C-alpha positions as CSV (number, residue, x, y, z in Angstrom):
1,X,-3.4,27.3,0.8
2,X,-0.7,25.6,2.6
3,X,1.3,24.3,-0.6
4,X,3.2,21.3,1.1
5,X,0.1,19.8,2.3
6,X,-2.7,20.2,0.0
7,X,-1.6,20.4,-3.6
8,X,-1.5,17.0,-5.4
9,X,2.0,17.5,-6.7
10,X,3.3,19.8,-3.9
11,X,7.0,20.0,-3.4
12,X,8.6,19.7,-0.1
13,X,11.8,21.4,-1.0
14,X,10.3,24.7,-1.7
15,X,11.0,27.3,0.9
16,X,8.2,27.9,3.5
17,X,7.9,31.6,3.4
18,X,6.5,34.0,6.1
19,X,3.4,34.5,3.8
20,X,2.9,30.8,3.6
21,X,3.0,30.4,7.4
22,X,0.5,33.3,7.8
23,X,-1.7,31.9,5.3
24,X,-2.0,28.5,7.1
25,X,-4.7,29.7,9.5
26,X,-7.0,31.3,6.7
27,X,-6.6,28.2,4.5
28,X,-9.0,26.2,6.3
29,X,-11.6,28.8,5.7
30,X,-10.9,28.7,2.0
31,X,-11.2,24.9,2.1
32,X,-14.6,25.3,3.8
33,X,-15.8,27.6,1.1
34,X,-14.5,25.1,-1.6
35,X,-16.4,22.3,0.1
36,X,-13.5,20.1,0.9
37,X,-14.5,16.3,0.5
38,X,-14.8,14.4,3.8
39,X,-12.4,11.7,4.3
40,X,-13.8,8.2,3.4
41,X,-14.2,5.8,6.4
42,X,-12.0,2.8,6.8
43,X,-13.5,-0.6,7.8
44,X,-10.3,-2.5,9.3
45,X,-10.2,-6.2,8.6
46,X,-8.3,-8.6,10.9
47,X,-4.5,-7.6,10.9
48,X,-2.2,-9.9,9.0
49,X,0.9,-11.5,10.5
50,X,3.1,-9.2,8.6
51,X,6.4,-8.2,9.9
52,X,7.0,-4.9,8.2
53,X,6.8,-1.8,10.0
54,X,7.8,0.1,6.8
55,X,8.3,-0.2,2.9
56,X,10.7,1.4,0.7
57,X,9.6,1.0,-3.0
58,X,12.5,1.7,-5.6
59,X,10.7,2.5,-8.9
60,X,13.0,2.3,-11.9
61,X,11.3,4.7,-14.0
62,X,11.3,3.5,-17.5
63,X,11.5,-0.2,-17.4
64,X,14.6,-2.3,-17.1
65,X,15.2,-5.1,-19.4
66,X,14.4,-8.3,-17.8
67,X,17.2,-10.3,-19.8
68,X,19.9,-8.1,-18.2
69,X,18.7,-7.8,-14.8
70,X,16.7,-10.4,-13.0
71,X,16.0,-13.0,-15.8
72,X,19.1,-13.7,-18.0
73,X,18.6,-16.0,-21.0
74,X,22.1,-17.4,-21.9
75,X,20.9,-19.8,-24.3
76,X,18.7,-17.5,-26.4
77,X,19.9,-16.1,-29.7
78,X,22.4,-13.1,-29.5
79,X,19.8,-10.8,-30.6
80,X,17.8,-11.6,-27.5
81,X,20.3,-12.5,-24.7
82,X,22.4,-9.4,-25.4
83,X,26.0,-8.8,-24.4
84,X,25.3,-8.9,-20.7
85,X,26.3,-12.4,-19.4
86,X,24.7,-14.1,-16.1
87,X,26.5,-14.0,-12.9
88,X,26.1,-16.8,-10.2
89,X,24.7,-15.5,-6.9
90,X,24.9,-16.6,-3.3
91,X,21.9,-19.0,-3.8
92,X,22.9,-22.1,-6.1
93,X,21.1,-22.2,-9.2
94,X,19.8,-18.4,-9.3
95,X,21.6,-16.2,-11.7
96,X,21.0,-12.6,-12.4
97,X,22.8,-10.0,-14.8
98,X,26.6,-9.8,-14.3
99,X,26.5,-6.2,-13.7
100,X,24.8,-6.7,-10.4
101,X,28.1,-7.8,-8.8
102,X,27.2,-6.6,-5.3
103,X,23.4,-7.6,-5.4
104,X,24.6,-11.2,-6.4
105,X,25.9,-11.4,-2.8
106,X,22.3,-10.8,-1.1
107,X,19.9,-12.7,-3.2
108,X,19.5,-15.0,-0.4
109,X,17.4,-12.3,1.2
110,X,15.6,-11.6,-2.3
111,X,12.4,-13.1,-3.7
112,X,12.7,-12.7,-7.5
113,X,9.3,-12.6,-9.5
114,X,9.9,-13.4,-13.1
115,X,6.4,-13.6,-14.5
116,X,5.0,-10.4,-13.6
117,X,2.4,-9.2,-16.2
118,X,0.4,-5.9,-16.8
119,X,-0.2,-6.7,-20.7
120,X,0.2,-2.9,-21.0
121,X,2.9,-1.4,-23.2
122,X,2.6,2.3,-22.5
123,X,4.6,4.0,-19.6
124,X,1.8,6.1,-18.1
125,X,-0.9,3.5,-18.2
126,X,1.2,0.4,-17.2
127,X,2.7,2.5,-14.6
128,X,-0.7,3.5,-13.0
129,X,-1.4,-0.1,-12.9
130,X,1.8,-0.9,-11.0
131,X,1.4,2.0,-8.6
132,X,-2.3,1.3,-7.8
133,X,-3.2,-2.2,-8.4
134,X,-5.9,-1.3,-10.7
135,X,-5.7,-1.4,-14.6
136,X,-5.8,1.8,-16.5
137,X,-8.9,2.7,-18.7
138,X,-8.0,2.3,-21.5
139,X,-4.9,0.4,-21.4
140,X,-1.9,1.2,-23.5
141,X,-2.5,4.9,-23.1
142,X,0.5,6.9,-23.3
143,X,0.8,10.5,-21.9
144,X,-2.2,9.9,-19.8
145,X,-2.8,12.4,-17.0
146,X,-4.4,12.1,-13.6
147,X,-8.2,12.2,-13.4
148,X,-11.2,10.0,-13.6
149,X,-11.9,7.3,-14.2
150,X,-8.2,6.7,-13.6
151,X,-8.0,8.2,-10.1
152,X,-7.5,5.4,-8.0
153,X,-5.1,6.2,-4.8
154,X,-1.6,5.1,-5.1
155,X,-0.3,2.8,-2.4
156,X,1.3,5.5,-0.4
157,X,-1.9,7.4,-0.2
158,X,-3.9,4.2,0.8
159,X,-1.2,3.8,3.6
160,X,-1.5,7.3,4.7
161,X,-5.3,6.9,5.0
162,X,-5.4,3.5,6.9
163,X,-2.2,4.1,9.3
164,X,-2.9,4.4,12.7
165,X,0.6,4.6,13.7
166,X,1.5,8.0,15.7
167,X,4.4,9.8,13.9
168,X,5.6,13.2,13.7
169,X,6.6,12.7,10.0
170,X,3.9,11.9,7.6
171,X,3.2,8.3,6.9
172,X,3.9,8.2,3.2
173,X,6.7,9.9,1.3
174,X,7.7,10.3,-2.4
175,X,11.1,11.5,-3.6
176,X,13.1,13.0,-5.4
177,X,10.3,14.0,-7.8
178,X,7.0,12.8,-9.4
179,X,7.2,10.7,-12.4
180,X,6.6,12.4,-15.7
181,X,7.1,11.8,-19.5
182,X,9.2,13.7,-22.0
183,X,6.4,15.9,-22.9
184,X,6.0,16.7,-19.2
185,X,2.9,14.9,-18.7
186,X,2.4,13.6,-15.1
187,X,1.7,9.8,-14.7
188,X,-1.7,9.1,-13.1
189,X,-1.4,6.9,-10.1
190,X,1.0,8.9,-8.0
191,X,-1.4,10.7,-5.6
192,X,-4.5,10.0,-3.5
193,X,-7.0,10.2,-6.3
194,X,-10.4,10.1,-5.1
195,X,-9.2,9.8,-1.3
196,X,-8.6,13.5,-1.4
197,X,-5.6,15.6,-1.1
198,X,-5.1,15.2,2.6
199,X,-4.0,11.6,1.8
200,X,-1.5,12.6,-0.8
201,X,1.8,11.1,-0.1
202,X,4.2,14.1,0.7
203,X,6.6,14.9,-2.3
204,X,10.3,15.7,-1.2
205,X,11.3,17.3,-4.6
206,X,15.1,17.5,-4.3
207,X,18.5,16.7,-5.4
208,X,20.2,14.9,-2.3
209,X,23.5,14.4,-4.1
210,X,23.8,18.1,-4.6
211,X,26.5,19.8,-2.4
212,X,23.9,22.4,-1.2
213,X,21.2,20.0,-0.4
214,X,19.0,20.5,2.6
215,X,15.3,20.4,3.4
216,X,14.2,24.2,4.0
217,X,11.0,22.8,5.1
218,X,12.5,21.7,8.5
219,X,14.1,24.9,9.3
220,X,12.8,28.4,9.9
221,X,13.4,31.3,7.8
222,X,16.2,33.6,9.4
223,X,13.7,36.1,10.6
224,X,11.4,33.6,12.3
225,X,12.3,32.5,15.8
226,X,10.7,29.9,17.7
227,X,9.0,32.4,19.9
228,X,7.7,34.2,16.8
229,X,6.4,30.9,15.5
230,X,4.5,30.2,19.0
231,X,2.8,33.5,18.6
232,X,1.6,32.7,15.2
233,X,0.4,29.3,16.5
234,X,-1.6,31.1,19.1
235,X,-3.2,33.4,16.5
236,X,-4.2,30.5,14.3
237,X,-5.6,28.5,17.0
238,X,-7.9,31.6,17.6
239,X,-8.8,31.6,14.1
240,X,-9.6,27.8,14.3
241,X,-12.0,28.3,17.3
242,X,-13.9,31.0,15.2
243,X,-13.9,28.5,12.4
244,X,-15.0,25.6,14.5
245,X,-18.0,27.9,15.7
246,X,-19.0,28.5,12.2
247,X,-18.6,25.2,10.8
248,X,-20.2,22.6,13.3
249,X,-20.0,19.7,10.9
250,X,-16.2,19.4,11.9
251,X,-15.1,19.3,8.1
252,X,-12.0,21.3,9.1
253,X,-10.9,18.8,11.9
254,X,-8.5,16.9,9.5
255,X,-7.0,20.2,8.3
256,X,-6.3,21.3,11.9
257,X,-4.4,18.2,12.5
258,X,-2.3,18.9,9.3
259,X,-1.8,22.4,10.4
260,X,-0.6,21.4,13.7
261,X,1.8,18.9,12.0
262,X,3.5,21.6,10.0
263,X,4.2,23.6,13.0
264,X,5.5,20.5,14.8
265,X,7.7,19.7,11.9
266,X,9.2,23.2,11.8
267,X,10.1,23.3,15.5
268,X,11.4,19.6,15.7
269,X,15.0,18.8,15.5
270,X,14.0,15.1,15.0
271,X,12.2,16.0,11.9
272,X,15.0,18.1,10.4
273,X,17.7,15.6,11.3
274,X,15.8,12.7,9.3
275,X,16.6,14.6,6.1
276,X,20.2,15.6,7.2
277,X,22.5,13.5,5.1
278,X,25.6,15.3,6.6
279,X,24.9,13.1,9.8
280,X,26.1,10.1,7.9
281,X,29.8,9.4,7.3
282,X,31.5,9.9,4.1
283,X,32.0,6.2,3.9
284,X,28.4,5.5,4.2
285,X,27.3,8.1,1.6
286,X,30.0,6.8,-0.8
287,X,28.5,3.0,-0.4
288,X,25.2,4.4,-1.8
289,X,26.9,6.3,-4.6
290,X,27.5,10.0,-5.0
291,X,24.5,10.2,-7.5
292,X,21.1,11.5,-7.2
293,X,19.4,7.9,-7.0
294,X,21.9,6.7,-4.3
295,X,21.6,9.5,-2.1
296,X,17.6,9.5,-2.6
297,X,17.9,5.7,-1.4
298,X,20.0,6.8,1.7
299,X,17.3,9.4,2.3
300,X,14.7,6.8,2.2
301,X,16.5,4.7,4.9
302,X,16.7,7.5,7.0
303,X,13.0,8.5,6.7
304,X,12.0,5.1,7.6
305,X,14.3,4.9,10.6
306,X,12.7,8.2,11.7
307,X,9.0,6.5,11.5
308,X,7.8,7.1,7.9
309,X,5.8,4.0,6.8
310,X,5.9,4.0,3.1
311,X,8.6,5.8,0.8
312,X,8.9,5.6,-2.8
313,X,12.1,6.5,-4.4
314,X,11.6,7.2,-8.0
315,X,14.7,7.0,-10.5
316,X,15.9,10.4,-10.7
317,X,15.4,11.9,-14.2
318,X,17.8,14.8,-14.7
319,X,18.0,17.3,-17.5
320,X,20.9,15.5,-19.2
321,X,18.9,12.4,-19.9
322,X,18.9,11.6,-23.6
323,X,15.4,11.9,-25.1
324,X,15.5,8.9,-27.1
325,X,16.2,6.9,-24.1
326,X,15.6,8.4,-20.8
327,X,16.2,6.7,-17.5
328,X,15.5,2.9,-17.9
329,X,13.6,3.6,-21.1
330,X,16.4,2.0,-23.3
331,X,15.1,2.4,-26.8
332,X,18.9,3.1,-28.1
333,X,22.3,1.9,-27.0
334,X,20.9,-0.3,-24.2
335,X,24.1,-2.2,-23.4
336,X,26.1,0.9,-23.1
337,X,23.6,2.7,-21.0
338,X,23.2,-0.3,-18.6
339,X,27.1,-0.4,-18.2
340,X,27.8,3.2,-17.7
341,X,24.7,4.8,-16.2
342,X,21.9,2.5,-15.2
343,X,23.0,-0.7,-13.3
344,X,26.0,0.6,-11.3
345,X,24.3,3.2,-9.2
346,X,21.4,0.6,-8.7
347,X,23.7,-2.0,-7.7
348,X,25.6,0.1,-5.1
349,X,22.4,1.7,-3.5
350,X,20.4,-1.5,-3.5
351,X,23.3,-3.4,-1.7
352,X,24.2,-0.7,0.6
353,X,20.5,-0.5,1.7
354,X,20.3,-4.2,2.4
355,X,23.6,-4.1,4.3
356,X,22.5,-1.2,6.6
357,X,19.2,-2.5,7.3
358,X,20.8,-5.9,8.2
359,X,23.4,-4.3,10.4
360,X,20.9,-2.3,12.3
361,X,18.5,-5.1,12.8
362,X,15.9,-3.3,10.6
363,X,15.9,-5.6,7.7
364,X,13.0,-7.9,8.9
365,X,10.9,-4.8,9.6
366,X,11.6,-2.9,6.2
367,X,10.2,-4.4,3.0
368,X,12.2,-3.3,0.0
369,X,10.5,-3.6,-3.4
370,X,12.5,-3.0,-6.6
371,X,9.9,-2.5,-9.3
372,X,9.0,-0.5,-12.6
373,X,6.1,-0.1,-14.8
374,X,7.0,-2.9,-17.4
375,X,9.9,-4.7,-19.1
376,X,11.6,-4.6,-22.6
377,X,11.0,-6.4,-25.8
378,X,12.7,-9.8,-26.3
379,X,14.7,-8.6,-29.3
380,X,16.9,-5.5,-29.9
381,X,15.6,-3.1,-32.2
382,X,17.6,-1.2,-35.1
383,X,18.9,1.3,-32.5
384,X,20.4,-1.4,-30.4
385,X,17.9,-0.8,-27.7
386,X,14.6,-2.6,-26.5
387,X,11.1,-1.2,-26.7
388,X,8.2,-1.3,-24.3
389,X,6.9,-4.7,-23.1
390,X,4.4,-5.5,-20.4
391,X,3.6,-9.1,-21.1
392,X,6.3,-10.3,-18.7
393,X,8.9,-8.8,-16.7
394,X,10.7,-9.2,-13.4
395,X,10.7,-7.4,-9.9
396,X,12.4,-8.3,-6.7
397,X,11.3,-8.0,-3.0
398,X,13.2,-8.4,0.3
399,X,13.2,-8.0,3.8
400,X,10.0,-7.3,5.9
401,X,9.3,-10.9,6.4
402,X,9.9,-11.8,2.8
403,X,11.3,-15.4,2.2
404,X,14.4,-14.7,0.2
405,X,16.8,-16.9,-2.0
406,X,13.9,-18.1,-4.3
407,X,12.4,-17.4,-7.7
408,X,8.9,-17.4,-8.2
409,X,7.4,-17.7,-11.8
410,X,9.1,-18.2,-15.0
411,X,9.2,-16.7,-18.5
412,X,9.9,-18.6,-21.8
413,X,13.2,-19.0,-23.5
414,X,13.2,-15.4,-24.9
415,X,11.7,-13.7,-21.7
416,X,8.9,-12.6,-23.8
417,X,5.9,-14.6,-22.5
418,X,4.9,-16.1,-18.9
419,X,5.1,-19.8,-18.5
420,X,4.3,-20.2,-14.9
421,X,3.0,-18.5,-11.7
422,X,1.9,-15.1,-13.4
423,X,1.8,-12.2,-10.9
424,X,-0.3,-9.3,-11.7
425,X,0.1,-5.6,-10.1
426,X,-2.9,-6.3,-7.7
427,X,-1.1,-9.3,-6.3
428,X,1.9,-7.1,-5.5
429,X,-0.1,-4.4,-3.8
430,X,-1.9,-7.2,-1.7
431,X,1.5,-8.6,-0.7
432,X,2.7,-5.1,0.3
433,X,-0.1,-4.4,2.4
434,X,-0.1,-7.9,3.7
435,X,3.5,-7.3,4.9
436,X,2.7,-4.2,6.4
437,X,0.2,-5.8,8.7
438,X,-3.0,-4.6,6.8
439,X,-5.3,-7.4,5.3
440,X,-6.1,-6.6,1.6
441,X,-9.7,-6.9,2.2
442,X,-9.6,-3.7,4.5
443,X,-12.3,-1.5,3.1
444,X,-12.3,2.1,2.3
445,X,-15.3,4.1,1.1
446,X,-15.1,5.9,-2.3
447,X,-16.8,9.2,-3.0
448,X,-20.2,7.4,-3.6
449,X,-20.0,5.6,-0.2
450,X,-19.4,2.2,-1.7
451,X,-16.9,0.0,0.2
452,X,-13.9,-0.9,-1.8
453,X,-11.0,-3.3,-0.7
454,X,-7.6,-1.7,-0.7
455,X,-6.4,-4.4,-3.1
456,X,-8.4,-7.0,-5.2
457,X,-5.1,-9.3,-5.6
458,X,-4.1,-12.4,-4.0
459,X,-1.1,-12.3,-1.5
460,X,1.9,-14.1,-3.0
461,X,2.1,-16.8,-0.5
462,X,5.2,-18.3,-1.8
463,X,7.1,-15.3,-0.5
464,X,5.5,-14.3,2.9
């Protein structure tokens, strides 16, 4: 099979071999023999007035502490507020954690939600809820893997299914890797689930800060010229015609579209240049931060500029991450990790992204969502860290028509429980779809033919 399209966790940074290209034509026949699922139909509701043409989701894997980021509590006891003080922002009366020096200057463009609730304290299941808008069954299930009944499609997969915008690049992309726990288990909620593999957001598994970074999918192997590629296209077209004669149900039509997209990508300078960070100046690359997360955010910006509708940037989990506090999962030495490892790269990348989007005139048409699976406990544990907490946490949204400079919802004096305007994951997904112009009540059919809305939440009207 053509791995970059059809595998649920396919990598787009593995080289396309000559054999892979030749196998592309026969993959359809294999798919037919395997009984590939027909794509569910879409019943479009009246489009919304959303302004966004694209969305970039920054997923802070592990769960940031709300106390030191978007919801500081300066009057709480020391064991709750921590060492990181609040900092005034460019919006009077709104304070965030002091490590967000650059971000504090753009809060007028952000809507901060301080009462987000999943009531789920497990990475895998709470993450599933946040990425799909559907609660995991059962809740609080750690090391859960994809599969029924928890196979609702991720947001990017839904966008890829309902998008009607012509584009050379896929409409939904994930980078720089999929999300996994320390034991290697892959979180559910990251792929197309029951929508079928054809709707999977493409996975760009890469390290964009590496000196040798490139995307070999968008260049040909040294011994494959464009003429030879055209010959192979002709051969595959002949095979497709024979397959169409065999399969009159047209079950392979979707695969044919994807196959053609692969060839278009391989022969397109536009597609290759979208992932070429060397086209950016040194100054721009430095502003995003010369780290894997920062360069991933820069890559996301280039992808939406090239027409990708949905990009999810997962916080980079490298091999050097400590097992007791990987990524934002700050069970130990939280303050030191926030100061030295976590917040500075986020502050750089987030501020640079907003600066560039505003400078290019794209901010109003690009929604940026800074989110995670949950927050952290109100009190520090014995290892100077905080543990999992899905009972209240904070996220931030900006651009794409979002009304910035405001805080929606509030937590109590210890950032432990919500006290006003609770927002649930399905409300966030509804708001994202609304911003993109898709009504949340737009229906897609599940495998049993039942119509399901793309989101069951309520649009957060205060911010749109």
